[in-house]
ROZA-659072 format. One record per atom (N, C-alpha, C, O): residue in one letter; x, y, z. Coordinates in steps of 0.05 Angstrom, whole numbers, padded with zeros to 5 digits, always signed. Layout:
% ROZA-659072
AXYZ/...
This chain:
% ROZA-659072
X-01960-03099+03556/X-01959-03126+03566/X-01982-03143+03557/X-01980-03166+03549/X-02006-03130+03557/X-02030-03143+03547/X-02028-03151+03518/X-02035-03174+03511/X-02018-03133+03502/X-02015-03139+03473/X-01995-03161+03468/X-01999-03177+03450/X-01974-03162+03484/X-01953-03183+03482/X-01966-03210+03486/X-01959-03229+03472/X-01983-03212+03506/X-01996-03238+03512/X-02014-03247+03489/X-02014-03270+03482/X-02029-03228+03479/X-02047-03234+03456/X-02031-03244+03432/X-02038-03263+03419/X-02009-03230+03426/X-01993-03237+03403/X-01981-03265+03407/X-01980-03281+03388/X-01972-03271+03431/X-01960-03297+03437/X-01981-03319+03432/X-01975-03339+03420/X-02005-03315+03443/X-02026-03335+03440/X-02033-03339+03411/X-02036-03362+03402/X-02036-03317+03396/X-02042-03319+03368/X-02020-03335+03353/X-02027-03351+03336/X-01995-03329+03360/X-01973-03343+03346/X-01973-03373+03352/X-01969-03389+03334/X-01979-03380+03377/X-01980-03409+03384/X-02004-03422+03369/X-02001-03444+03358/X-02026-03408+03368/X-02050-03419+03355/X-02044-03422+03325/X-02052-03442+03313/X-02030-03403+03313/X-02023-03404+03285/X-02005-03428+03279/X-02008-03442+03259/X-01985-03432+03297/X-01967-03455+03294/X-01981-03481+03295/X-01976-03499+03279/X-02000-03484+03314/X-02015-03509+03316/X-02033-03513+03291/X-02036-03536+03282/X-02044-03491+03282/X-02061-03493+03257/X-02044-03503+03234/X-02052-03520+03219/X-02020-03492+03231/X-02002-03500+03210/X-01993-03529+03213/X-01991-03544+03194/X-01987-03537+03238/X-01980-03564+03244/X-02001-03584+03235/X-01996-03605+03223/X-02026-03577+03242/X-02048-03595+03234/X-02050-03597+03204/X-02057-03619+03193/X-02045-03576+03189/X-02045-03577+03160/X-02022-03594+03150/X-02024-03609+03131/X-01999-03592+03163/X-01975-03607+03155/X-01978-03637+03157/X-01966-03652+03142/X-01995-03646+03176/X-01998-03675+03180/X-02024-03686+03168/X-02031-03709+03173/X-02039-03669+03154/X-02063-03678+03141/X-02056-03687+03112/X-02040-03674+03099/X-02068-03709+03104/X-02061-03720+03077/X-02068-03700+03056/X-02090-03688+03056/X-02051-03695+03036/X-02056-03677+03015/X-02078-03687+02996/X-02082-03711+02993/X-02091-03668+02983/X-02114-03676+02965/X-02105-03694+02942/X-02120-03712+02934/X-02081-03689+02932/X-02071-03706+02909/X-02068-03735+02918/X-02074-03753+02902/X-02058-03739+02942/X-02055-03767+02952/X-02082-03780+02956/X-02086-03803+02948/X-02101-03765+02967/X-02128-03776+02971/X-02141-03783+02944/X-02155-03804+02942/X-02137-03767+02924/X-02148-03772+02898/X-02136-03797+02886/X-02151-03813+02874/X-02110-03801+02889/X-02097-03825+02878/X-02108-03850+02892/X-02113-03871+02879/X-02111-03849+02918/X-02122-03871+02933/X-02151-03878+02924/X-02158-03901+02920/X-02167-03857+02920/X-02194-03861+02911/X-02196-03874+02884/X-02213-03891+02879/X-02178-03866+02866/X-02178-03878+02839/X-02171-03908+02840/X-02184-03924+02827/X-02152-03916+02856/X-02145-03944+02859/X-02167-03960+02873/X-02174-03982+02865/X-02179-03947+02893/X-02201-03959+02908/X-02224-03966+02889/X-02235-03988+02890/X-02231-03947+02872/X-02253-03951+02854/X-02247-03972+02833/X-02265-03987+02825/X-02223-03974+02823/X-02216-03994+02804/X-02218-04022+02817/X-02228-04041+02804/X-02208-04025+02841/X-02209-04051+02855/X-02238-04059+02860/X-02246-04081+02855/X-02253-04040+02871/X-02281-04046+02878/X-02298-04052+02854/X-02316-04069+02855/X-02293-04037+02833/X-02309-04042+02808/X-02305-04070+02798/X-02325-04083+02790/X-02281-04081+02798/X-02276-04108+02789/X-02288-04128+02808/X-02300-04148+02800/X-02286-04123+02834/X-02298-04142+02854/X-02328-04143+02851/X-02340-04164+02853/X-02341-04120+02847/X-02370-04120+02844/X-02378-04134+02818/X-02399-04147+02817/X-02362-04131+02797/X-02368-04145+02772/X-02367-04175+02776/X-02385-04189+02766/X-02347-04185+02790/X-02343-04214+02793/X-02362-04226+02814/X-02370-04249+02811/X-02368-04212+02836/X-02383-04224+02858/X-02413-04215+02858/X-02430-04229+02869/X-02419-04192+02846/X-02446-04182+02847/X-02458-04180+02819/X-02483-04176+02816/X-02442-04183+02798/X-02452-04181+02771/X-02456-04153+02760/X-02467-04149+02739/X-02448-04133+02776/X-02450-04105+02768/X-02424-04091+02773/X-02415-04091+02796/X-02411-04078+02753/X-02385-04065+02757/X-02388-04038+02770/X-02382-04017+02758/X-02397-04037+02795/X-02401-04012+02810/X-02375-04005+02824/X-02363-04022+02837/X-02366-03979+02822/X-02340-03972+02834/X-02341-03964+02864/X-02320-03961+02876/X-02366-03961+02875/X-02367-03952+02903/X-02388-03968+02919/X-02394-03960+02941/X-02398-03990+02909/X-02418-04006+02923/X-02405-04028+02939/X-02384-04039+02932/X-02418-04036+02961/X-02410-04060+02977/X-02382-04057+02988/X-02367-04077+02990/X-02374-04033+02995/X-02347-04029+03004/X-02346-04006+03025/X-02364-03989+03026/X-02324-04006+03041/X-02322-03986+03062/X-02292-03983+03069/X-02279-04003+03075/X-02283-03958+03069/X-02257-03953+03081/X-02259-03957+03111/X-02278-03948+03124/X-02240-03971+03123/X-02239-03975+03152/X-02212-03968+03162/X-02195-03958+03148/X-02206-03975+03188/X-02180-03968+03200/X-02178-03938+03203/X-02197-03923+03202/X-02153-03929+03207/X-02148-03900+03211/X-02156-03883+03187/X-02166-03861+03190/X-02152-03894+03163/X-02160-03879+03139/X-02190-03876+03137/X-02200-03855+03130/X-02204-03897+03145/X-02233-03896+03144/X-02244-03877+03165/X-02265-03864+03161/X-02230-03875+03188/X-02239-03856+03209/X-02229-03828+03204/X-02236-03809+03219/X-02212-03825+03184/X-02201-03798+03176/X-02184-03787+03198/X-02185-03763+03204/X-02168-03804+03211/X-02150-03795+03233/X-02121-03802+03228/X-02105-03799+03245/X-02114-03812+03203/X-02087-03820+03198/X-02070-03796+03188/X-02081-03775+03180/X-02044-03799+03188/X-02026-03779+03178/X-02006-03789+03158/X-01995-03774+03142/X-02002-03815+03158/X-01983-03828+03139/X-01998-03847+03121/X-02014-03862+03130/X-01992-03845+03095/X-02005-03864+03076/X-01988-03889+03075/X-01966-03889+03063/X-01997-03910+03086/X-01984-03936+03084/X-02005-03957+03078/X-02008-03965+03055/X-02019-03966+03099/X-02040-03986+03095/X-02067-03973+03092/X-02075-03957+03109/X-02081-03979+03070/X-02108-03970+03066/X-02126-03994+03070/X-02126-04012+03053/X-02141-03995+03091/X-02158-04018+03098/X-02185-04015+03086/X-02198-03994+03088/X-02194-04036+03072/X-02220-04035+03058/X-02235-04060+03064/X-02225-04082+03062/X-02261-04057+03071/X-02279-04080+03073/X-02295-04082+03047/X-02305-04062+03036/X-02297-04106+03036/X-02314-04111+03013/X-02332-04135+03020/X-02323-04157+03026/X-02358-04130+03020/X-02376-04151+03028/X-02389-04164+03003/X-02397-04151+02984/X-02392-04191+03006/X-02402-04208+02984/X-02431-04214+02989/X-02441-04209+03011/X-02446-04224+02969/X-02474-04232+02973/X-02475-04254+02995/X-02459-04272+02996/X-02496-04251+03012/X-02498-04270+03034/X-02501-04299+03025/X-02494-04317+03039/X-02512-04302+03001/X-02516-04329+02991/X-02490-04344+02987/X-02490-04369+02986/X-02468-04330+02985/X-02442-04342+02981/X-02429-04352+03007/X-02410-04367+03007/X-02440-04343+03030/X-02427-04349+03055/X-02425-04379+03060/X-02404-04389+03068/X-02448-04393+03056/X-02449-04422+03062/X-02429-04437+03044/X-02418-04457+03052/X-02424-04427+03020/X-02405-04439+03002/X-02377-04441+03013/X-02363-04461+03009/X-02370-04421+03028/X-02343-04421+03040/X-02343-04434+03068/X-02324-04448+03075/X-02364-04429+03084/X-02365-04441+03110/X-02367-04471+03110/X-02358-04485+03129/X-02380-04482+03089/X-02385-04511+03088/X-02361-04526+03076/X-02362-04551+03075/X-02340-04513+03067/X-02318-04527+03056/X-02304-04544+03077/X-02301-04535+03100/X-02296-04567+03070/X-02282-04585+03089/X-02255-04574+03097/X-02248-04576+03120/X-02241-04563+03078/X-02214-04552+03084/X-02213-04522+03080/X-02216-04513+03057/X-02210-04507+03101/X-02204-04478+03101/X-02219-04462+03080/X-02208-04453+03060/X-02245-04459+03085/X-02261-04442+03067/X-02253-04413+03068/X-02256-04398+03048/X-02241-04404+03091/X-02231-04377+03093/X-02209-04372+03073/X-02209-04351+03060/X-02192-04391+03070/X-02170-04389+03050/X-02181-04388+03022/X-02171-04373+03005/X-02201-04404+03017/X-02213-04404+02990/X-02225-04377+02983/X-02223-04369+02960/X-02238-04364+03002/X-02249-04338+02998/X-02228-04318+02991/X-02231-04302+02972/X-02206-04318+03006/X-02184-04299+03000/X-02173-04304+02972/X-02166-04284+02958/X-02170-04329+02965/X-02159-04335+02939/X-02177-04325+02916/X-02168-04315+02896/X-02204-04328+02920/X-02223-04319+02900/X-02222-04288+02898/X-02224-04278+02876/X-02219-04275+02920/X-02216-04246+02920/X-02191-04237+02906/X-02191-04218+02890/X-02169-04251+02911/X-02144-04245+02899/X-02145-04248+02868/X-02135-04231+02854/X-02158-04269+02859/X-02160-04274+02830/X-02176-04251+02817/X-02170-04243+02794/X-02197-04241+02831/X-02213-04220+02819/X-02196-04194+02817/X-02197-04181+02796/X-02182-04186+02838/X-02166-04162+02837/X-02144-04164+02816/X-02137-04144+02804/X-02134-04188+02813/X-02112-04192+02793/X-02121-04186+02765/X-02104-04179+02748/X-02147-04187+02760/X-02157-04181+02733/X-02154-04151+02727/X-02152-04144+02703/X-02153-04135+02747/X-02149-04106+02743/X-02120-04098+02746/X-02110-04083+02729/X-02107-04107+02767/X-02079-04101+02771/X-02062-04125+02765/X-02053-04140+02783/X-02058-04130+02739/X-02045-04154+02730/X-02015-04156+02737/X-02004-04178+02741/X-02002-04133+02740/X-01973-04133+02745/X-01967-04128+02774/X-01943-04129+02782/X-01987-04124+02791/X-01983-04119+02820/X-01979-04146+02834/X-01994-04165+02829/X-01960-04147+02852/X-01954-04172+02866/X-01973-04175+02890/X-01968-04167+02912/X-01996-04187+02884/X-02017-04191+02904/X-02010-04216+02921/X-01997-04235+02912/X-02020-04215+02946/X-02017-04239+02963/X-02040-04240+02983/X-02049-04219+02993/X-02049-04264+02989/X-02068-04269+03010/X-02054-04274+03036/X-02036-04291+03038/X-02061-04258+03056/X-02045-04259+03081/X-02063-04259+03105/X-02072-04237+03114/X-02069-04282+03116/X-02085-04284+03141/X-02114-04276+03137/X-02131-04294+03134/X-02120-04250+03139/X-02147-04241+03137/X-02152-04222+03114/X-02174-04213+03110/X-02131-04216+03098/X-02133-04196+03077/X-02119-04204+03052/X-02103-04223+03052/X-02127-04191+03030/X-02112-04192+03005/X-02096-04166+03004/X-02108-04144+03004/X-02070-04168+03002/X-02052-04145+03002/X-02045-04137+02973/X-02036-04154+02957/X-02049-04112+02967/X-02042-04101+02941/X-02022-04078+02945/X-02031-04055+02949/X-01996-04083+02943/X-01976-04062+02947/X-01970-04047+02921/X-01970-04058+02899/X-01966-04021+02923/X-01959-04004+02900/X-01931-03992+02903/X-01920-03991+02925/X-01920-03983+02881/X-01893-03974+02881/X-01888-03949+02898/X-01865-03944+02906/X-01909-03933+02903/X-01906-03909+02919/X-01909-03915+02949/X-01913-03897+02965/X-01908-03941+02956/X-01909-03950+02984/X-01937-03949+02997/X-01940-03954+03020/X-01957-03943+02980/X-01985-03945+02990/X-01993-03974+02986/X-01989-03986+02965/X-02005-03985+03007/X-02012-04014+03006/X-02041-04017+03014/X-02050-04009+03036/X-02057-04028+02996/X-02085-04034+03002/X-02087-04061+03015/X-02074-04080+03006/X-02103-04063+03036/X-02109-04088+03049/X-02139-04092+03047/X-02154-04079+03062/X-02148-04110+03030/X-02176-04114+03025/X-02186-04138+03040/X-02175-04160+03037/X-02206-04134+03057/X-02218-04155+03073/X-02244-04164+03061/X-02263-04148+03060/X-02247-04189+03052/X-02273-04199+03044/X-02290-04205+03068/X-02280-04216+03088/X-02315-04199+03066/X-02332-04203+03090/X-02362-04206+03081/X-02368-04204+03058/X-02378-04210+03101/X-02407-04213+03097/X-02421-04195+03117/X-02416-04196+03141/X-02440-04179+03107/X-02455-04160+03124/X-02476-04176+03140/X-02490-04193+03129/X-02478-04169+03166/X-02498-04182+03183/X-02522-04164+03187/X-02523-04141+03178/X-02543-04175+03199/X-02568-04161+03203/X-02565-04135+03219/X-02579-04115+03215/X-02545-04135+03238/X-02541-04111+03255/X-02521-04092+03242/X-02512-04073+03256/X-02514-04096+03217/X-02496-04079+03202/X-02466-04083+03209/X-02449-04069+03198/X-02460-04102+03226/X-02433-04110+03230/X-02424-04130+03208/X-02440-04135+03190/X-02400-04139+03209/X-02390-04157+03188/X-02376-04181+03201/X-02365-04179+03222/X-02376-04204+03187/X-02359-04226+03194/X-02339-04230+03171/X-02345-04227+03148/X-02314-04236+03178/X-02293-04238+03159/X-02276-04263+03164/X-02276-04273+03187/X-02262-04273+03144/X-02247-04298+03147/X-02219-04294+03159/X-02207-04273+03155/X-02209-04314+03172/X-02182-04315+03182/X-02171-04343+03174/X-02181-04363+03183/X-02150-04343+03157/X-02140-04368+03146/X-02122-04383+03165/X-02115-04406+03160/X-02114-04370+03187/X-02096-04383+03205/X-02108-04407+03220/X-02132-04407+03225/X-02092-04426+03227/X-02100-04450+03243/X-02125-04463+03232/X-02144-04469+03246/X-02125-04468+03206/X-02146-04483+03193/X-02170-04467+03184/X-02188-04477+03172/X-02170-04441+03191/X-02192-04424+03182/X-02213-04419+03204/X-02221-04437+03217/X-02221-04394+03206/X-02242-04386+03225/X-02255-04360+03216/X-02246-04348+03196/X-02276-04351+03230/X-02290-04327+03223/X-02292-04309+03247/X-02297-04318+03270/X-02289-04282+03243/X-02290-04263+03265/X-02308-04240+03258/X-02316-04236+03235/X-02316-04225+03278/X-02334-04202+03275/X-02319-04176+03276/X-02300-04173+03292/X-02328-04157+03260/X-02318-04129+03263/X-02341-04110+03259/X-02360-04116+03245/X-02340-04087+03272/X-02362-04068+03271/X-02352-04039+03268/X-02353-04024+03287/X-02341-04032+03245/X-02328-04006+03242/X-02346-03982+03239/X-02338-03960+03245/X-02371-03986+03231/X-02388-03963+03226/X-02393-03946+03250/X-02390-03921+03249/X-02399-03958+03274/X-02403-03941+03297/X-02377-03926+03306/X-02379-03904+03317/X-02354-03938+03300/X-02329-03924+03306/X-02326-03899+03289/X-02318-03878+03298/X-02332-03902+03263/X-02330-03879+03244/X-02350-03858+03252/X-02344-03834+03252/X-02374-03866+03259/X-02395-03847+03267/X-02388-03832+03293/X-02393-03809+03296/X-02376-03847+03312/X-02368-03834+03337/X-02346-03813+03333/X-02347-03792+03345/X-02327-03819+03316/X-02306-03800+03309/X-02318-03775+03297/X-02312-03752+03305/X-02335-03779+03277/X-02347-03756+03263/X-02365-03739+03281/X-02365-03715+03280/X-02380-03752+03299/X-02397-03737+03318/X-02381-03721+03337/X-02387-03697+03342/X-02359-03733+03348/X-02343-03718+03367/X-02327-03696+03353/X-02322-03675+03364/X-02319-03701+03328/X-02305-03680+03313/X-02323-03656+03308/X-02314-03633+03310/X-02348-03661+03302/X-02367-03639+03298/X-02372-03624+03324/X-02373-03600+03324/X-02375-03639+03346/X-02380-03628+03372/X-02357-03610+03381/X-02361-03589+03394/X-02332-03618+03375/X-02308-03603+03384/X-02297-03585+03363/X-02274-03575+03366/X-02312-03581+03341/X-02303-03562+03320/X-02276-03570+03308/X-02258-03553+03304/X-02272-03596+03303/X-02248-03606+03290/X-02226-03616+03308/X-02206-03627+03299/X-02229-03611+03334/X-02207-03619+03353/X-02204-03649+03354/X-02181-03659+03357/X-02225-03664+03352/X-02224-03694+03354/X-02204-03705+03334/X-02184-03718+03341/X-02208-03700+03308/X-02190-03711+03288/X-02162-03699+03289/X-02142-03713+03285/X-02160-03673+03295/X-02134-03661+03297/X-02118-03672+03320/X-02094-03677+03317/X-02131-03677+03342/X-02116-03688+03365/X-02108-03717+03360/X-02087-03726+03368/X-02125-03732+03346/X-02117-03759+03338/X-02093-03759+03319/X-02075-03775+03323/X-02093-03740+03300/X-02070-03738+03282/X-02044-03729+03296/X-02023-03740+03292/X-02047-03709+03314/X-02024-03700+03329/X-02012-03722+03346/X-01988-03724+03350/X-02030-03738+03358/X-02021-03760+03374/X-02006-03781+03358/X-01987-03794+03367/X-02014-03785+03333/X-02000-03803+03315/X-01972-03792+03309/X-01953-03807+03306/X-01970-03765+03306/X-01944-03753+03301/X-01926-03758+03326/X-01902-03764+03323/X-01937-03755+03349/X-01922-03761+03374/X-01914-03791+03375/X-01891-03797+03382/X-01932-03808+03367/X-01926-03837+03367/X-01902-03843+03349/X-01884-03858+03356/X-01902-03830+03325/X-01880-03834+03307/X-01854-03822+03317/X-01833-03835+03316/X-01855-03799+03329/X-01831-03785+03338/X-01819-03799+03362/X-01794-03800+03365/X-01835-03810+03380/X-01826-03822+03405/X-01827-03853+03404/X-01821-03866+03424/X-01835-03864+03381/X-01836-03893+03379/X-01854-03905+03401/X-01845-03923+03416/X-01878-03896+03403/X-01896-03904+03424/X-01912-03929+03415/X-01923-03929+03393/X-01912-03950+03432/X-01927-03974+03425/X-01957-03972+03430/X-01966-03981+03451/X-01971-03960+03412/X-02000-03956+03415/X-02013-03957+03387/X-02002-03945+03368/X-02035-03971+03385/X-02048-03974+03359/X-02065-03949+03352/X-02071-03933+03369/X-02071-03947+03326/X-02088-03925+03317/X-02115-03925+03330/X-02126-03903+03337/X-02128-03948+03332/X-02154-03949+03344/X-02154-03942+03374/X-02172-03930+03384/X-02132-03950+03387/X-02130-03942+03416/X-02126-03912+03419/X-02137-03900+03437/X-02110-03900+03401/X-02106-03871+03401/X-02134-03857+03398/X-02140-03840+03414/X-02149-03866+03378/X-02175-03853+03373/X-02194-03857+03397/X-02209-03839+03404/X-02193-03881+03409/X-02210-03886+03431/X-02203-03869+03455/X-02221-03858+03469/X-02177-03866+03461/X-02169-03850+03484/X-02173-03821+03480/X-02180-03806+03498/X-02169-03811+03455/X-02176-03783+03449/X-02206-03779+03454/X-02214-03758+03465/X-02222-03797+03444/X-02251-03795+03448/X-02259-03794+03477/X-02275-03778+03486/X-02247-03813+03492/X-02253-03814+03521/X-02244-03788+03535/X-02258-03778+03553/X-02221-03778+03527/X-02211-03753+03539/X-02230-03730+03533/X-02237-03715+03551/X-02238-03726+03508/X-02255-03704+03501/X-02283-03706+03513/X-02296-03686+03517/X-02291-03730+03519/X-02317-03734+03531/X-02318-03722+03560/X-02339-03715+03569/X-02295-03720+03573/X-02294-03710+03600/X-02278-03685+03604/X-02277-03674+03626/X-02266-03675+03582/X-02249-03651+03584/X-02266-03626+03585/X-02284-03623+03569/X-02260-03609+03604/X-02275-03584+03607/X-02256-03560+03605/X-02245-03552+03626/X-02252-03549+03581/X-02236-03524+03580/X-02251-03501+03594/X-02275-03504+03601/X-02237-03480+03598/X-02249-03457+03612/X-02275-03448+03599/X-02276-03445+03574/X-02295-03444+03615/X-02322-03437+03605/X-02321-03411+03588/X-02311-03391+03598/X-02331-03412+03564/X-02333-03389+03547/X-02307-03382+03532/X-02307-03365+03515/X-02285-03395+03539/X-02260-03389+03526/X-02257-03405+03500/X-02267-03428+03498/X-02242-03394+03481/X-02236-03408+03457/X-02217-03431+03463/X-02197-03427+03478/X-02222-03454+03451/X-02205-03477+03457/X-02176-03472+03446/X-02173-03465+03423/X-02157-03475+03463/X-02129-03472+03456/X-02117-03500+03452/X-02118-03516+03470/X-02104-03504+03429/X-02093-03530+03424/X-02070-03537+03442/X-02066-03561+03448/X-02054-03517+03450/X-02032-03523+03468/X-02042-03534+03494/X-02030-03552+03506/X-02064-03522+03504/X-02076-03532+03529/X-02088-03559+03526/X-02086-03576+03544/X-02101-03563+03503/X-02114-03590+03498/X-02092-03612+03497/X-02096-03633+03508/X-02070-03606+03484/X-02048-03626+03482/X-02036-03631+03510/X-02031-03654+03517/X-02031-03610+03525/X-02021-03613+03552/X-02039-03631+03569/X-02029-03649+03582/X-02064-03625+03568/X-02083-03640+03585/X-02087-03669+03575/X-02091-03687+03591/X-02085-03673+03549/X-02087-03700+03539/X-02063-03717+03547/X-02066-03741+03553/X-02039-03706+03546/X-02016-03721+03555/X-02018-03728+03585/X-02010-03750+03593/X-02029-03710+03600/X-02034-03716+03629/X-02054-03740+03631/X-02050-03758+03647/X-02075-03739+03615/X-02095-03760+03615/X-02083-03787+03607/X-02088-03807+03619/X-02066-03787+03586/X-02052-03811+03578/X-02034-03822+03600/X-02034-03846+03605/X-02019-03804+03612/X-02000-03812+03632/X-02013-03825+03657/X-02000-03840+03672/X-02038-03818+03661/X-02053-03828+03685/X-02069-03853+03679/X-02084-03862+03697/X-02066-03865+03655/X-02080-03890+03650/X-02068-03912+03667/X-02044-03911+03675/X-02084-03932+03674/X-02075-03955+03690/X-02057-03973+03674/X-02065-03985+03655/X-02032-03975+03683/X-02012-03991+03667/X-02019-04021+03668/X-02008-04037+03653/X-02036-04029+03687/X-02045-04057+03688/X-02068-04063+03670/X-02075-04087+03666/X-02080-04042+03658/X-02103-04047+03641/X-02094-04059+03614/X-02076-04048+03601/X-02106-04081+03606/X-02098-04095+03582/X-02114-04088+03558/X-02105-04093+03535/X-02138-04077+03561/X-02155-04069+03538/X-02174-04047+03546/X-02179-04042+03569/X-02183-04033+03525/X-02204-04012+03528/X-02227-04019+03510/X-02224-04036+03492/X-02250-04007+03514/X-02273-04011+03496/X-02272-03989+03475/X-02272-03965+03480/X-02272-03998+03450/X-02268-03980+03427/X-02292-03960+03426/X-02314-03967+03433/X-02285-03936+03417/X-02306-03916+03414/X-02327-03927+03394/X-02320-03938+03374/X-02352-03922+03400/X-02373-03930+03382/X-02380-03960+03384/X-02403-03967+03392/X-02363-03977+03376/X-02369-04006+03374/X-02367-04020+03400/X-02380-04041+03404/X-02351-04010+03419/X-02348-04022+03446/X-02333-04049+03444/X-02334-04065+03462/X-02320-04054+03421/X-02304-04078+03419/X-02277-04074+03435/X-02269-04052+03440/X-02265-04096+03442/X-02240-04095+03457/X-02217-04084+03440/X-02213-04094+03417/X-02202-04064+03450/X-02178-04055+03437/X-02155-04061+03456/X-02153-04051+03478/X-02137-04079+03447/X-02116-04089+03464/X-02093-04069+03467/X-02087-04055+03448/X-02081-04069+03490/X-02056-04054+03495/X-02034-04069+03480/X-02032-04093+03480/X-02016-04054+03467/X-01993-04065+03453/X-01967-04058+03466/X-01945-04066+03457/X-01968-04043+03488/X-01944-04035+03502/X-01950-04013+03522/X-01972-04002+03522/X-01930-04005+03537/X-01933-03983+03556/X-01928-03956+03543/X-01908-03952+03530/X-01947-03938+03546/X-01944-03911+03534/X-01944-03889+03555/X-01939-03866+03549/X-01951-03897+03580/X-01956-03877+03601/X-01931-03860+03608/X-01933-03836+03612/X-01908-03873+03609/X-01883-03859+03617/X-01876-03838+03596/X-01868-03815+03603/X-01877-03845+03571/X-01871-03825+03550/X-01891-03803+03549/X-01885-03780+03544/X-01916-03809+03555/X-01937-03788+03557/X-01931-03769+03580/X-01934-03745+03577/X-01921-03780+03602/X-01914-03763+03625/X-01891-03744+03618/X-01891-03720+03625/X-01871-03754+03604/X-01848-03737+03596/X-01858-03714+03578/X-01849-03692+03580/X-01876-03721+03560/X-01886-03700+03541/X-01906-03681+03555/X-01908-03658+03547/X-01919-03690+03575/X-01936-03672+03591/X-01918-03651+03604/X-01925-03628+03605/X-01895-03660+03615/X-01876-03641+03627/X-01865-03621+03606/X-01861-03598+03612/X-01859-03632+03582/X-01849-03614+03561/X-01871-03594+03553/X-01865-03570+03548/X-01896-03603+03552/X-01918-03585+03546/X-01921-03563+03567/X-01927-03540+03561/X-01918-03571+03592/X-01919-03551+03614/X-01897-03530+03610/X-01903-03506+03613/X-01873-03539+03603/X-01851-03520+03598/X-01857-03501+03575/X-01852-03477+03576/X-01868-03513+03553/X-01874-03497+03530/X-01894-03475+03536/X-01891-03452+03528/X-01915-03482+03551/X-01936-03463+03557/X-01926-03441+03577/X-01935-03419+03576/X-01908-03449+03594/X-01897-03431+03614/X-01877-03411+03602/X-01873-03389+03614/X-01865-03417+03579/X-01846-03400+03567/X-01859-03374+03558/X-01881-03374+03547/X-01845-03352+03562/X-01856-03326+03554/X-01852-03320+03524/X-01868-03306+03512/X-01831-03332+03512/X-01825-03326+03485/X-01831-03351+03468/X-01823-03373+03474/X-01845-03346+03446/X-01853-03369+03428/X-01828-03383+03417/X-01830-03407+03412/X-01806-03369+03412/X-01782-03382+03401/X-01773-03405+03419/X-01762-03424+03409/X-01777-03401+03444/X-01769-03423+03463/X-01791-03444+03464/X-01786-03468+03464/X-01816-03435+03464/X-01839-03453+03467/X-01840-03472+03443/X-01845-03496+03447/X-01837-03462+03419/X-01841-03479+03396/X-01820-03501+03395/X-01825-03523+03384/X-01796-03496+03406/X-01775-03517+03407/X-01785-03541+03424/X-01779-03564+03417/X-01799-03535+03445/X-01810-03557+03462/X-01831-03573+03447/X-01832-03597+03449/X-01848-03559+03432/X-01869-03573+03417/X-01856-03590+03395/X-01866-03612+03389/X-01834-03581+03384/X-01820-03597+03363/X-01807-03621+03376/X-01805-03642+03363/X-01799-03619+03401/X-01789-03643+03416/X-01811-03663+03418/X-01805-03687+03417/X-01835-03654+03422/X-01857-03673+03425/X-01866-03685+03399/X-01870-03709+03397/X-01870-03668+03379/X-01884-03676+03355/X-01866-03679+03330/X-01875-03690+03310/X-01841-03671+03332/X-01823-03674+03309/X-01823-03650+03291/X-01834-03629+03298/X-01809-03653+03269/X-01804-03629+03252/X-01827-03621+03234/X-01825-03602+03219/X-01850-03635+03236/X-01874-03625+03222/X-01886-03601+03237/X-01902-03586+03226/X-01879-03598+03263/X-01888-03575+03277/X-01870-03551+03268/X-01846-03553+03266/X-01883-03528+03262/X-01869-03505+03250/X-01844-03497+03265/X-01845-03495+03290/X-01823-03491+03251/X-01798-03481+03264/X-01799-03451+03268/X-01780-03439+03278/
């Protein structure tokens, strides 16, 4: 009986390990993204800084920048310009924000001449045939290492973003939890996709961070991913449905609610309870696939 329990636990752990591998971006995809990133940034640095550097004055942001995404769609990139150029755009009588986006678009067009670029609100969008889409945000670095960026809507305005502390918070918690932080963020994205959950990537990462900050697995025991997922769904289901925003991990900026997720989290908490209670893995893994979809091993 003892050996049976050990084998069951090992099998579940192996399945979760494989699941995490299945939803992690492959090296070939990351390499392709990096090559495009460097081409875009090299041209921007040449035009705005006078030096064709492929990795200077730029930063991956969003889910890709925090290394918590599972699907390659939008690659968010910040590119900051020399501070001396800021007044040139802010002092324009008509929509300096739009002028900045257009200047950025012209620069990228010199490298990707056949790509259908467009300036859209706060970003220059560069879509590629493999459905990977770069969204490049022109910005200016501030003394506190945050950034201000343009918004062309309603005559033009400027907003603040502070992604570095968010990236640092993810990396610190991932190190502290031996990889659980990023894996749980990715698994939650798989759940979001499978159950059509109205929740943003930054809110997922923030709630995972908040959960792990207070989660106490059994003392001395090896962390089990099935237990972590079960407890996280319980944590999600118990969020206040009247709460309209949370403070983002690291930056403490407001992360707005985009819909109710608590009820679906409760249903999956119950499924996780059933999975853990099942004696045979063949039954248990079916429950996990109900939660996470077919990327969970069959």
